[in-house]
C-alpha positions in Angstrom: 69.4 102.8 92.4 66.1 100.9 91.8 65.5 98.1 94.3 64.1 96.0 91.4 67.2 96.2 89.3 70.4 94.3 90.3 73.5 96.4 90.2 76.6 95.3 88.5 79.7 94.7 90.6 81.5 97.7 89.1 78.6 100.0 89.8 78.4 98.8 93.4 82.1 99.5 93.9 81.7 103.1 92.6 78.7 103.7 94.9 80.7 102.4 97.9 82.9 105.4 97.6 80.3 108.0 96.7 79.2 110.9 98.8 75.6 109.7 98.3 73.9 106.7 96.6 73.8 107.1 92.8 76.3 109.9 92.7 79.8 109.8 91.3 82.6 109.9 93.9 83.8 113.4 94.7 87.4 112.2 94.9 88.9 111.5 91.5 91.2 108.8 92.8 88.2 106.6 93.5 86.9 106.5 89.9 89.1 103.8 88.4 87.9 100.7 90.1 87.6 98.3 87.2 90.1 95.4 87.7 90.9 95.3 83.9 91.4 99.1 83.7 94.0 99.7 86.5 95.2 103.2 87.5 98.8 102.0 87.0 100.8 101.3 83.8 103.2 98.6 82.5 106.3 100.4 83.8 104.9 100.5 87.4 103.8 96.9 87.1 107.2 95.7 85.9 108.8 97.8 88.7 106.7 96.0 91.3 107.6 92.6 89.8 111.4 93.4 89.8 111.2 94.7 93.4 109.4 91.6 94.5 112.1 89.3 93.0 114.9 91.4 94.4 113.3 91.4 97.9 112.9 87.6 97.7 116.5 87.2 96.8 118.2 89.5 99.2 116.0 90.2 102.3 116.4 86.5 103.5 120.2 87.1 103.4 120.0 89.9 106.0 119.4 87.7 109.1 121.8 85.1 107.7 124.8 87.4 107.8 125.0 87.8 111.6 124.8 84.0 112.0 127.6 83.4 109.4 129.8 86.0 111.2 129.1 84.3 114.5 130.0 80.9 113.2 133.2 82.1 111.4 134.6 84.3 114.2 133.4 82.4 117.3 133.8 78.9 116.0 136.6 79.8 113.7 135.2 77.8 110.7 132.7 78.1 107.9 132.7 74.4 107.2 129.3 72.8 106.8 127.4 76.1 106.6 125.7 75.1 103.4 123.9 72.3 105.2 123.6 73.9 108.6 119.9 73.4 109.7 119.9 76.6 111.8 121.2 78.7 108.8 118.6 77.2 106.5 115.9 77.9 109.0 117.0 81.5 109.5 117.1 82.1 105.7 113.5 80.6 105.3 112.3 82.8 108.2 113.7 85.8 106.2 111.1 85.2 103.5 108.4 86.6 105.9 109.8 90.2 105.9 110.4 89.9 102.1 106.7 89.1 101.6 105.7 91.9 104.0 107.8 94.4 102.1 106.4 93.2 98.8 102.8 93.6 100.1 103.8 97.2 101.1 105.2 98.0 97.7 102.0 96.7 96.0 99.8 98.6 98.4 101.7 101.9 97.7 101.4 101.5 94.0 97.8 100.3 93.9 96.5 102.8 96.4 98.8 105.7 95.4 99.9 106.1 99.0 96.4 105.5 100.4 94.4 107.6 98.0 92.7 104.7 96.3 90.9 101.6 97.6 93.1 98.5 97.6 91.0 95.3 97.5 88.2 96.8 95.3 90.7 98.0 92.7 91.9 94.4 92.3 88.4 93.0 92.0 88.6 91.1 95.3 85.1 89.6 94.9 83.3 86.6 93.3 82.0 86.9 89.8 78.6 85.5 89.1 79.8 82.6 87.0 82.7 81.4 89.2 82.0 80.8 92.9 84.1 79.4 95.8 83.2 75.7 95.1 84.4 76.0 91.5 87.7 77.5 92.7 88.2 74.8 95.3 87.2 72.0 92.9 89.6 73.3 90.3 92.4 73.5 92.8 91.9 69.9 93.9 91.9 68.7 90.3 95.1 70.6 89.5 96.7 69.2 92.6 95.7 65.6 91.8 96.8 65.9 88.2 100.1 67.5 89.4 100.7 64.6 91.8 100.3 62.1 88.9 102.7 64.1 86.7 105.4 64.3 89.2 105.0 60.6 90.1 105.2 59.7 86.4 108.1 62.0 85.4 110.1 61.7 88.6 113.0 63.9 89.1 116.0 64.7 91.4 115.7 66.2 94.8 114.9 69.9 94.5 116.2 72.9 96.6 112.9 72.9 98.4 113.2 69.2 99.3 116.6 70.0 100.9 115.1 72.9 102.8 112.1 71.0 104.3 114.3 67.9 105.1 116.8 70.0 107.0 114.7 70.3 110.1 111.2 70.2 111.4 111.1 73.9 112.1 112.2 74.7 108.6 109.4 72.4 107.3 106.8 74.1 109.5 107.9 77.6 108.4 107.9 76.5 104.8 104.3 75.2 105.2 103.2 78.5 106.8 104.8 80.5 104.0 103.2 78.3 101.3 99.7 78.6 102.6 99.8 81.9 104.5 101.8 84.7 102.8 103.0 83.1 99.5 99.7 82.7 97.6 98.5 86.2 98.6 101.6 88.1 97.7 102.2 86.2 94.5 98.6 86.7 93.3 98.7 90.4 94.1 101.9 90.8 92.1 101.3 88.5 89.1 97.5 88.2 88.5 96.8 91.6 90.2 99.4 94.2 89.2 101.1 92.6 86.3 98.2 91.0 84.5 95.9 94.1 84.7 98.6 96.3 83.2 99.6 93.9 80.4 96.0 93.1 79.6 95.1 96.8 79.0 98.1 97.4 76.7 98.6 94.0 75.0 95.2 92.3 75.3 94.1 89.2 77.1 96.1 86.5 75.2 99.5 88.2 75.5 98.9 89.1 79.1 98.1 85.5 80.0 101.3 84.3 78.2 103.6 86.9 79.7 102.3 86.6 83.3 102.3 82.7 83.1 105.9 82.8 81.9 107.1 85.2 84.5 105.4 83.3 87.3 106.7 79.9 86.2 110.2 81.3 85.4 110.7 82.6 88.9 109.9 79.2 90.4 112.2 77.3 87.9 115.2 78.4 90.1 113.8 76.3 92.9 113.0 73.2 90.8 115.5 73.4 87.9 116.5 69.8 88.3 113.0 68.3 88.4 111.1 68.4 85.1 107.9 67.1 86.7 107.6 69.9 89.2 108.4 72.5 86.6 105.7 71.2 84.3 103.1 71.3 87.1 104.1 74.8 88.2 103.8 75.9 84.6 100.3 74.4 84.4 99.3 76.0 87.6 100.6 79.4 86.4 98.5 79.1 83.2 95.4 78.0 85.0 95.6 80.8 87.6 96.1 83.5 84.9 93.3 82.1 82.7 90.9 82.2 85.6 91.9 85.8 86.3 91.4 86.7 82.6 88.1 84.9 82.2 86.5 86.1 85.5 87.9 89.6 85.6 88.5 89.1 89.3 91.5 88.3 91.4 89.8 86.5 94.3 89.1 83.2 92.5 92.8 82.9 91.5 93.9 83.5 95.0 91.5 80.9 96.5 92.7 78.3 93.9 96.3 79.1 94.8 95.6 79.0 98.5 93.8 75.7 98.4 96.5 74.2 96.0 99.2 75.2 98.4 97.2 74.7 101.6 96.6 71.0 101.0 100.3 70.5 100.3 101.2 72.5 103.5 99.0 70.1 105.5 100.7 67.1 103.8 104.1 68.7 104.5 103.4 69.0 108.2 102.0 65.5 108.5 104.6 63.8 106.2 107.3 63.2 108.8 104.8 61.4 111.1 102.7 59.6 108.5 104.2 59.6 105.1 107.6 58.2 106.0 106.3 54.9 107.3 104.0 54.5 104.3 106.8 55.1 101.8 109.1 52.7 103.6 106.4 50.1 103.4 105.8 50.9 99.7 102.2 51.7 100.3 100.6 53.5 97.2 99.4 56.4 99.4 102.9 57.0 100.6 104.1 57.7 97.0 101.2 60.0 96.4 101.9 62.0 99.6 105.6 62.3 98.6 104.6 63.4 95.1 102.2 66.1 96.3 104.7 67.4 98.8 107.1 68.1 96.0 104.6 70.5 94.3 104.8 73.2 97.0 105.1 76.6 95.3 
């Protein structure tokens, strides 16, 4: 490679896995490194999505079963289990292994059991026209607009509200999931595996539509009784998928999602100590804090 000629990101990725600079990789599994030309198809992508949903629905129930059995057989009653803070905390804690198993499934499909690079195949890099500050700025704008939408439309208490209000430990674990594992796993599944496969077969427009619908649809179960939150989640879904489509890279979408959720996670942790008194005193900032806390995805 000439030192005077800048290399394209795709060429750099290929040379990273070459036996010598400027040569094609000797291992055929390392050839398909373009994010929009993935080495998996739509059936595999849909399978990953289905598995991720099933894991999220059923894995958190596994640690719950022993606690329910204990309550029923030791205390002789199942009354009040639906609002038991300990049960809610255990079920939320069960999301962590669900996310870990989902990451493992994505890794197995993307790397073909370790025979392909993982992050490079997704395009885990910054494009020239979309850097970190643009991603952070867009996340803040989306969050601010979302706060206004939820404040204007209002809505009933969501399932997530009930979870975070059940106990401080449930609130803290929810904040960790929202900023730590949630954005990463969701971006790998939706904008990583699903979008790439759909885009190659159906084109950019249909891929954006389908991925946005699937992402928003999964979250509707959490917020079915709050139109404002559903509207903001749908907007976020479209924005993240469009960024992935226009940049051809997954990293910008992840950073937007991480910042969007991370700010809310900080608010969620601080809300019991700061937001409550402000809301009770009808301070404007108190309403804003409450509205932003509702957007956690």
